[in-house]
FIPABA-329440 format. One record per residue (C-alpha): residue number from 1; chain; x, y negated, z negated. Coordinates in Angstrom, 1 decimal, padded with zeros to 4 digits. Layout:
+-----+--------+--------+--------+--------+
: num : cadena :     c1 :     c2 :     c3 :
+-----+--------+--------+--------+--------+
: NUM :      A :      X :      Y :      Z :
...
+-----+--------+--------+--------+--------+
//
This chain:
+-----+--------+--------+--------+--------+
: num : cadena :     c1 :     c2 :     c3 :
+-----+--------+--------+--------+--------+
:   1 :      A : -091.9 :  011.0 : -034.3 :
:   2 :      A : -088.2 :  011.8 : -034.5 :
:   3 :      A : -086.2 :  010.7 : -031.5 :
:   4 :      A : -089.3 :  009.1 : -029.8 :
:   5 :      A : -087.5 :  005.8 : -029.3 :
:   6 :      A : -084.3 :  007.4 : -028.1 :
:   7 :      A : -086.2 :  009.5 : -025.5 :
:   8 :      A : -088.1 :  006.4 : -024.3 :
:   9 :      A : -084.8 :  004.5 : -024.2 :
:  10 :      A : -083.1 :  007.1 : -022.1 :
:  11 :      A : -085.9 :  007.1 : -019.6 :
:  12 :      A : -086.2 :  003.3 : -019.5 :
:  13 :      A : -082.5 :  002.7 : -018.7 :
:  14 :      A : -082.0 :  005.3 : -016.0 :
:  15 :      A : -082.2 :  002.5 : -013.3 :
:  16 :      A : -079.2 :  000.9 : -015.0 :
:  17 :      A : -077.3 :  004.2 : -014.8 :
:  18 :      A : -078.1 :  004.6 : -011.1 :
:  19 :      A : -077.3 :  000.9 : -010.3 :
:  20 :      A : -073.8 :  001.3 : -011.8 :
:  21 :      A : -073.4 :  004.6 : -010.0 :
:  22 :      A : -074.4 :  003.2 : -006.6 :
:  23 :      A : -072.0 :  000.3 : -007.1 :
:  24 :      A : -069.1 :  002.6 : -008.1 :
:  25 :      A : -069.7 :  005.0 : -005.1 :
:  26 :      A : -069.6 :  001.9 : -002.8 :
:  27 :      A : -066.2 :  000.9 : -004.3 :
:  28 :      A : -065.0 :  004.4 : -004.1 :
:  29 :      A : -065.4 :  004.1 : -000.3 :
:  30 :      A : -064.3 :  000.5 :  000.1 :
:  31 :      A : -061.1 :  000.9 : -001.9 :
:  32 :      A : -059.9 :  003.8 :  000.2 :
:  33 :      A : -059.9 :  006.1 : -002.8 :
:  34 :      A : -062.6 :  008.4 : -001.3 :
:  35 :      A : -060.5 :  009.0 :  001.8 :
:  36 :      A : -057.3 :  009.6 : -000.3 :
:  37 :      A : -059.1 :  012.1 : -002.5 :
:  38 :      A : -060.9 :  013.8 :  000.4 :
:  39 :      A : -057.6 :  014.4 :  002.3 :
:  40 :      A : -055.2 :  015.3 : -000.5 :
:  41 :      A : -054.7 :  018.0 : -003.1 :
:  42 :      A : -055.3 :  017.0 : -006.7 :
:  43 :      A : -053.4 :  013.8 : -007.3 :
:  44 :      A : -052.3 :  012.4 : -010.6 :
:  45 :      A : -053.5 :  009.0 : -011.9 :
:  46 :      A : -050.0 :  007.6 : -011.6 :
:  47 :      A : -049.6 :  008.6 : -008.0 :
:  48 :      A : -053.1 :  007.4 : -007.2 :
:  49 :      A : -052.4 :  004.0 : -008.8 :
:  50 :      A : -049.1 :  003.7 : -007.0 :
:  51 :      A : -050.5 :  004.6 : -003.6 :
:  52 :      A : -053.2 :  002.0 : -003.8 :
:  53 :      A : -051.4 : -000.6 : -006.0 :
:  54 :      A : -054.1 : -000.4 : -008.7 :
:  55 :      A : -053.8 : -001.2 : -012.4 :
:  56 :      A : -053.5 :  002.3 : -014.0 :
:  57 :      A : -055.7 :  001.5 : -017.0 :
:  58 :      A : -058.5 :  000.1 : -014.9 :
:  59 :      A : -058.2 :  003.0 : -012.5 :
:  60 :      A : -058.3 :  005.5 : -015.3 :
:  61 :      A : -061.6 :  004.0 : -016.6 :
:  62 :      A : -063.0 :  004.1 : -013.0 :
:  63 :      A : -062.0 :  007.7 : -012.5 :
:  64 :      A : -063.3 :  008.8 : -015.9 :
:  65 :      A : -066.6 :  007.2 : -015.1 :
:  66 :      A : -066.8 :  009.1 : -011.8 :
:  67 :      A : -065.8 :  012.3 : -013.6 :
:  68 :      A : -068.6 :  012.0 : -016.1 :
:  69 :      A : -071.1 :  011.5 : -013.2 :
:  70 :      A : -069.7 :  014.6 : -011.5 :
:  71 :      A : -068.3 :  012.7 : -008.5 :
:  72 :      A : -064.6 :  013.7 : -009.2 :
:  73 :      A : -063.0 :  016.5 : -011.1 :
:  74 :      A : -059.9 :  016.3 : -013.3 :
:  75 :      A : -057.5 :  019.2 : -013.2 :
:  76 :      A : -054.0 :  019.6 : -014.7 :
:  77 :      A : -052.5 :  018.4 : -011.4 :
:  78 :      A : -054.8 :  015.3 : -011.3 :
:  79 :      A : -058.0 :  014.2 : -009.7 :
:  80 :      A : -060.0 :  015.5 : -006.7 :
:  81 :      A : -063.4 :  015.0 : -005.3 :
:  82 :      A : -066.0 :  017.4 : -006.6 :
:  83 :      A : -068.3 :  019.3 : -004.2 :
:  84 :      A : -071.0 :  016.7 : -005.1 :
:  85 :      A : -068.5 :  013.9 : -004.4 :
:  86 :      A : -067.6 :  015.3 : -001.0 :
:  87 :      A : -071.3 :  015.4 : -000.1 :
:  88 :      A : -071.4 :  011.6 :  000.0 :
:  89 :      A : -069.2 :  011.4 :  003.0 :
:  90 :      A : -072.0 :  011.2 :  005.6 :
:  91 :      A : -073.9 :  008.6 :  003.6 :
:  92 :      A : -071.3 :  005.8 :  003.3 :
:  93 :      A : -073.3 :  003.5 :  005.7 :
:  94 :      A : -076.3 :  003.3 :  003.4 :
:  95 :      A : -074.0 :  002.1 :  000.5 :
:  96 :      A : -072.4 : -000.5 :  002.9 :
:  97 :      A : -075.8 : -001.9 :  003.7 :
:  98 :      A : -077.5 : -002.0 :  000.3 :
:  99 :      A : -074.6 : -002.6 : -002.1 :
: 100 :      A : -072.1 : -004.4 :  000.2 :
: 101 :      A : -074.6 : -006.2 :  002.3 :
: 102 :      A : -077.7 : -006.8 :  000.1 :
: 103 :      A : -076.2 : -006.4 : -003.4 :
: 104 :      A : -076.1 : -010.2 : -004.0 :
: 105 :      A : -079.5 : -010.6 : -002.4 :
: 106 :      A : -081.1 : -008.3 : -005.0 :
: 107 :      A : -079.2 : -010.0 : -007.9 :
: 108 :      A : -080.6 : -013.4 : -006.9 :
: 109 :      A : -084.2 : -012.4 : -006.3 :
: 110 :      A : -085.5 : -014.1 : -009.5 :
: 111 :      A : -084.2 : -017.6 : -008.6 :
: 112 :      A : -085.3 : -017.2 : -005.0 :
: 113 :      A : -088.9 : -016.5 : -005.9 :
: 114 :      A : -089.6 : -020.2 : -006.5 :
: 115 :      A : -091.4 : -022.1 : -003.8 :
: 116 :      A : -089.0 : -024.0 : -001.5 :
: 117 :      A : -086.0 : -022.1 : -002.7 :
: 118 :      A : -083.3 : -021.2 : -000.2 :
: 119 :      A : -082.9 : -017.7 :  001.2 :
: 120 :      A : -079.9 : -015.6 :  000.1 :
: 121 :      A : -077.2 : -014.9 :  002.7 :
: 122 :      A : -076.6 : -011.2 :  003.1 :
: 123 :      A : -073.1 : -009.8 :  003.7 :
: 124 :      A : -073.4 : -009.7 :  007.5 :
: 125 :      A : -070.1 : -007.7 :  008.0 :
: 126 :      A : -071.2 : -005.0 :  005.6 :
: 127 :      A : -074.7 : -004.8 :  007.0 :
: 128 :      A : -073.3 : -004.6 :  010.5 :
: 129 :      A : -070.8 : -001.9 :  009.4 :
: 130 :      A : -073.5 :  000.1 :  007.7 :
: 131 :      A : -075.9 : -000.2 :  010.6 :
: 132 :      A : -073.2 :  000.9 :  013.0 :
: 133 :      A : -072.5 :  003.9 :  010.9 :
: 134 :      A : -076.1 :  004.8 :  010.5 :
: 135 :      A : -076.5 :  004.6 :  014.3 :
: 136 :      A : -075.1 :  008.2 :  014.7 :
: 137 :      A : -078.2 :  009.5 :  013.0 :
: 138 :      A : -080.8 :  007.0 :  014.0 :
: 139 :      A : -080.1 :  004.4 :  016.8 :
: 140 :      A : -078.0 :  006.6 :  019.1 :
: 141 :      A : -080.5 :  009.5 :  019.4 :
: 142 :      A : -083.4 :  007.1 :  020.0 :
: 143 :      A : -081.2 :  005.3 :  022.6 :
: 144 :      A : -080.4 :  008.6 :  024.3 :
: 145 :      A : -084.0 :  009.4 :  024.8 :
: 146 :      A : -084.9 :  005.9 :  026.0 :
: 147 :      A : -082.0 :  006.0 :  028.5 :
: 148 :      A : -083.3 :  009.3 :  029.8 :
: 149 :      A : -086.5 :  007.5 :  030.8 :
: 150 :      A : -084.7 :  005.1 :  033.1 :
: 151 :      A : -085.6 :  005.3 :  036.8 :
: 152 :      A : -081.9 :  005.5 :  037.7 :
: 153 :      A : -078.7 :  006.1 :  035.6 :
: 154 :      A : -077.3 :  003.2 :  033.6 :
: 155 :      A : -073.9 :  002.0 :  034.8 :
: 156 :      A : -073.5 : -001.2 :  032.8 :
: 157 :      A : -074.8 : -001.8 :  029.3 :
: 158 :      A : -074.9 : -005.1 :  027.3 :
: 159 :      A : -075.2 : -004.8 :  023.5 :
: 160 :      A : -076.4 : -008.0 :  022.0 :
: 161 :      A : -075.1 : -008.4 :  018.4 :
: 162 :      A : -073.1 : -005.2 :  018.3 :
: 163 :      A : -071.8 : -005.4 :  014.7 :
: 164 :      A : -068.5 : -003.7 :  013.9 :
: 165 :      A : -068.7 : -001.7 :  017.2 :
: 166 :      A : -068.8 :  001.9 :  015.8 :
: 167 :      A : -072.1 :  002.2 :  017.7 :
: 168 :      A : -070.5 :  001.2 :  021.0 :
: 169 :      A : -067.5 :  003.4 :  020.4 :
: 170 :      A : -069.7 :  006.5 :  019.9 :
: 171 :      A : -071.9 :  005.4 :  022.8 :
: 172 :      A : -068.9 :  005.3 :  025.1 :
: 173 :      A : -067.8 :  008.7 :  024.0 :
: 174 :      A : -071.2 :  010.0 :  024.9 :
: 175 :      A : -071.4 :  008.1 :  028.2 :
: 176 :      A : -067.9 :  007.9 :  029.7 :
: 177 :      A : -069.1 :  006.5 :  033.0 :
: 178 :      A : -070.9 :  003.4 :  031.6 :
: 179 :      A : -069.2 :  000.1 :  031.4 :
: 180 :      A : -070.0 : -001.8 :  028.2 :
: 181 :      A : -070.1 : -005.3 :  026.9 :
: 182 :      A : -070.7 : -006.2 :  023.2 :
: 183 :      A : -071.7 : -009.6 :  021.8 :
: 184 :      A : -071.2 : -010.4 :  018.1 :
: 185 :      A : -071.6 : -013.9 :  016.6 :
: 186 :      A : -070.3 : -013.1 :  013.1 :
: 187 :      A : -066.5 : -013.7 :  013.0 :
: 188 :      A : -065.8 : -011.1 :  010.3 :
: 189 :      A : -067.8 : -008.4 :  012.2 :
: 190 :      A : -066.1 : -009.4 :  015.4 :
: 191 :      A : -062.6 : -009.0 :  014.0 :
: 192 :      A : -063.5 : -005.6 :  012.5 :
: 193 :      A : -064.9 : -004.6 :  015.8 :
: 194 :      A : -061.6 : -005.5 :  017.6 :
: 195 :      A : -059.7 : -003.4 :  015.0 :
: 196 :      A : -062.0 : -000.5 :  015.6 :
: 197 :      A : -061.6 : -000.7 :  019.4 :
: 198 :      A : -057.8 : -000.6 :  019.2 :
: 199 :      A : -057.9 :  002.3 :  016.6 :
: 200 :      A : -060.1 :  004.3 :  018.9 :
: 201 :      A : -058.3 :  003.2 :  022.1 :
: 202 :      A : -061.5 :  001.7 :  023.4 :
: 203 :      A : -060.3 : -001.8 :  024.0 :
: 204 :      A : -060.1 : -001.3 :  027.7 :
: 205 :      A : -063.6 :  000.2 :  028.0 :
: 206 :      A : -065.6 : -002.1 :  025.8 :
: 207 :      A : -065.5 : -005.9 :  026.6 :
: 208 :      A : -066.1 : -007.7 :  023.4 :
: 209 :      A : -067.0 : -011.4 :  022.9 :
: 210 :      A : -067.6 : -013.5 :  019.8 :
: 211 :      A : -070.6 : -015.6 :  020.8 :
: 212 :      A : -074.3 : -016.3 :  020.0 :
: 213 :      A : -076.7 : -014.6 :  022.4 :
: 214 :      A : -077.9 : -018.0 :  023.8 :
: 215 :      A : -074.3 : -019.1 :  024.5 :
: 216 :      A : -073.5 : -015.9 :  026.2 :
: 217 :      A : -076.5 : -016.0 :  028.5 :
: 218 :      A : -075.5 : -019.5 :  029.6 :
: 219 :      A : -071.8 : -018.8 :  030.2 :
: 220 :      A : -071.6 : -015.2 :  031.3 :
: 221 :      A : -070.6 : -014.9 :  035.0 :
: 222 :      A : -069.9 : -011.1 :  035.4 :
: 223 :      A : -071.8 : -008.3 :  036.9 :
: 224 :      A : -075.5 : -008.0 :  035.9 :
: 225 :      A : -076.1 : -005.2 :  033.3 :
: 226 :      A : -078.5 : -002.4 :  034.1 :
: 227 :      A : -079.5 : -002.2 :  030.4 :
: 228 :      A : -079.3 : -004.5 :  027.4 :
: 229 :      A : -079.9 : -003.5 :  023.8 :
: 230 :      A : -081.3 : -005.4 :  020.9 :
: 231 :      A : -080.8 : -003.2 :  017.9 :
: 232 :      A : -082.7 : -004.5 :  014.8 :
: 233 :      A : -082.1 : -008.1 :  016.1 :
: 234 :      A : -085.6 : -009.4 :  016.8 :
: 235 :      A : -086.7 : -009.4 :  013.2 :
: 236 :      A : -083.6 : -011.5 :  012.4 :
: 237 :      A : -084.5 : -014.0 :  015.1 :
: 238 :      A : -088.1 : -014.0 :  013.8 :
: 239 :      A : -087.0 : -014.8 :  010.3 :
: 240 :      A : -084.7 : -017.7 :  011.4 :
: 241 :      A : -086.5 : -019.1 :  014.4 :
: 242 :      A : -090.0 : -017.8 :  014.3 :
: 243 :      A : -092.2 : -016.3 :  017.0 :
: 244 :      A : -091.2 : -019.0 :  019.4 :
: 245 :      A : -087.6 : -018.2 :  019.0 :
: 246 :      A : -088.2 : -014.6 :  019.9 :
: 247 :      A : -090.2 : -015.5 :  022.9 :
: 248 :      A : -087.5 : -018.0 :  024.0 :
: 249 :      A : -084.8 : -015.3 :  023.7 :
: 250 :      A : -086.7 : -012.7 :  025.7 :
: 251 :      A : -087.6 : -015.2 :  028.3 :
: 252 :      A : -084.0 : -016.4 :  028.7 :
: 253 :      A : -082.7 : -012.8 :  028.8 :
: 254 :      A : -085.0 : -011.8 :  031.7 :
: 255 :      A : -084.6 : -015.1 :  033.5 :
: 256 :      A : -080.8 : -014.5 :  033.5 :
: 257 :      A : -081.1 : -010.8 :  034.4 :
: 258 :      A : -084.4 : -010.3 :  036.2 :
: 259 :      A : -083.9 : -006.6 :  037.0 :
: 260 :      A : -082.8 : -005.7 :  033.5 :
: 261 :      A : -084.1 : -002.8 :  031.4 :
: 262 :      A : -084.2 : -003.7 :  027.7 :
: 263 :      A : -083.9 : -001.4 :  024.7 :
: 264 :      A : -085.3 : -002.8 :  021.5 :
: 265 :      A : -085.0 : -001.0 :  018.2 :
: 266 :      A : -087.0 : -002.1 :  015.1 :
: 267 :      A : -088.4 : -000.8 :  011.8 :
: 268 :      A : -092.2 : -000.6 :  011.4 :
: 269 :      A : -093.7 : -002.4 :  008.4 :
: 270 :      A : -095.8 :  000.0 :  006.4 :
: 271 :      A : -095.3 : -001.4 :  002.9 :
: 272 :      A : -099.1 : -001.7 :  002.6 :
: 273 :      A : -099.5 :  002.1 :  003.3 :
: 274 :      A : -099.4 :  003.7 : -000.2 :
: 275 :      A : -099.5 :  007.2 :  001.1 :
: 276 :      A : -096.5 :  006.8 :  003.4 :
: 277 :      A : -094.6 :  004.6 :  000.8 :
: 278 :      A : -094.6 :  007.5 : -001.7 :
: 279 :      A : -092.7 :  009.6 :  000.8 :
: 280 :      A : -089.3 :  010.3 : -000.9 :
: 281 :      A : -087.3 :  008.6 :  001.9 :
: 282 :      A : -089.6 :  005.6 :  001.9 :
: 283 :      A : -089.0 :  005.2 : -001.9 :
: 284 :      A : -085.3 :  005.7 : -001.6 :
: 285 :      A : -084.6 :  003.6 :  001.5 :
: 286 :      A : -087.5 :  001.7 :  003.0 :
: 287 :      A : -088.9 :  000.2 : -000.2 :
: 288 :      A : -085.6 : -001.6 : -001.0 :
: 289 :      A : -085.1 : -002.3 :  002.7 :
: 290 :      A : -088.5 : -004.1 :  003.0 :
: 291 :      A : -087.7 : -006.0 : -000.2 :
: 292 :      A : -084.4 : -007.5 :  001.0 :
: 293 :      A : -085.6 : -009.0 :  004.2 :
: 294 :      A : -087.8 : -011.9 :  003.2 :
: 295 :      A : -085.1 : -013.0 :  000.8 :
: 296 :      A : -082.4 : -013.0 :  003.6 :
: 297 :      A : -084.0 : -015.0 :  006.4 :
: 298 :      A : -085.5 : -012.0 :  008.2 :
: 299 :      A : -089.0 : -011.1 :  009.1 :
: 300 :      A : -090.0 : -007.5 :  009.8 :
: 301 :      A : -093.2 : -007.0 :  011.8 :
: 302 :      A : -095.6 : -004.2 :  012.7 :
: 303 :      A : -095.4 : -002.5 :  016.1 :
: 304 :      A : -098.5 : -004.2 :  017.2 :
: 305 :      A : -097.0 : -007.6 :  016.7 :
: 306 :      A : -094.0 : -006.9 :  018.9 :
: 307 :      A : -096.2 : -005.4 :  021.6 :
: 308 :      A : -098.3 : -008.6 :  021.6 :
: 309 :      A : -095.1 : -010.6 :  022.0 :
: 310 :      A : -093.9 : -008.4 :  024.9 :
: 311 :      A : -097.2 : -008.8 :  026.6 :
: 312 :      A : -097.1 : -012.6 :  026.2 :
: 313 :      A : -093.6 : -012.6 :  027.8 :
: 314 :      A : -094.9 : -010.5 :  030.8 :
: 315 :      A : -092.8 : -007.5 :  029.6 :
: 316 :      A : -094.1 : -004.0 :  030.0 :
: 317 :      A : -093.3 : -001.0 :  027.8 :
: 318 :      A : -092.0 :  001.9 :  029.8 :
: 319 :      A : -091.2 :  004.3 :  026.9 :
: 320 :      A : -091.5 :  004.5 :  023.1 :
: 321 :      A : -089.4 :  006.8 :  020.9 :
: 322 :      A : -089.2 :  007.3 :  017.1 :
: 323 :      A : -086.4 :  008.6 :  014.9 :
: 324 :      A : -085.6 :  012.3 :  014.8 :
: 325 :      A : -088.0 :  013.7 :  012.1 :
: 326 :      A : -085.2 :  016.0 :  010.9 :
: 327 :      A : -083.3 :  012.9 :  009.9 :
: 328 :      A : -086.3 :  010.7 :  008.9 :
: 329 :      A : -089.8 :  012.1 :  008.9 :
: 330 :      A : -091.4 :  008.8 :  008.1 :
: 331 :      A : -091.3 :  007.8 :  011.8 :
: 332 :      A : -090.7 :  004.1 :  010.8 :
: 333 :      A : -087.5 :  003.7 :  012.9 :
: 334 :      A : -088.5 :  003.4 :  016.5 :
: 335 :      A : -087.5 :  002.0 :  019.9 :
: 336 :      A : -088.9 :  000.6 :  023.2 :
: 337 :      A : -087.6 :  000.7 :  026.8 :
: 338 :      A : -088.9 : -002.5 :  028.4 :
: 339 :      A : -088.7 : -004.4 :  031.7 :
: 340 :      A : -090.3 : -007.5 :  033.1 :
: 341 :      A : -093.5 : -006.9 :  035.0 :
: 342 :      A : -093.3 : -007.2 :  038.8 :
+-----+--------+--------+--------+--------+
//
């Protein structure tokens, strides 16, 4: 039949189109072009290239590609974001995680399938930045509800592996009376966090340290925190140090701070649940999220696994919360409020 091959070809290469589009949206954000176009009237290619010190020919190809995909519009006066393009503003964190953080992980899956092959390092700074940005919609609302279950108000909070600190900045804006410490082992994330603190005038409210969790617990000599948070950290420890590493961390944490309340946020593993995995958000987000983890030294686990670990460590669950269903109706993002049993 006429055009049968062409129709099949168009359908078959749609993933190529959307891969290129995702990469270009990521770069639209990372280059600062998105912010320029968002905050300016239509701007000419020459002005845009001069403002960002870009090669005009390469920039023109980039902008024409985005115009064809409906992300920008070209008027007589120059380029501007389309309504569709502006709609991406809230979703930059997801591009930071999957393109900036796990882009190389996905590209190297084939060679890493072999038995005994090394895991692929992810882009920790980009994953941290994306996770911090997503926290406005996911981690912070869960944390709010868990904090409300405390027997007394939190005065001091310790965030273990805080990323680029956007999470703690927004946390401090919500809770002006809480003193906060943030621990981040990755040097790039730590430097970005310092920049963010100064930009938001939070450097006197948030005490930031570049340190591993283990080193911090052995050297810290300040006031005991009321609450500590481990946001999506346990599955990283599990992938790198195994179950014993998780148990050792939890045991050290409560040995150092016996009266501590601990908030743990994790993602449930339901990749073997075909009904849930055909949910539109599961296909768009959780399916690639699950894929990336075993290739990058991380080991996601089911809720029952973590609850068994907590019990083994003599830790009790005081409260459980899931993500706001208006944001994510899969219920896969969830959190615990924990304390050591008396």
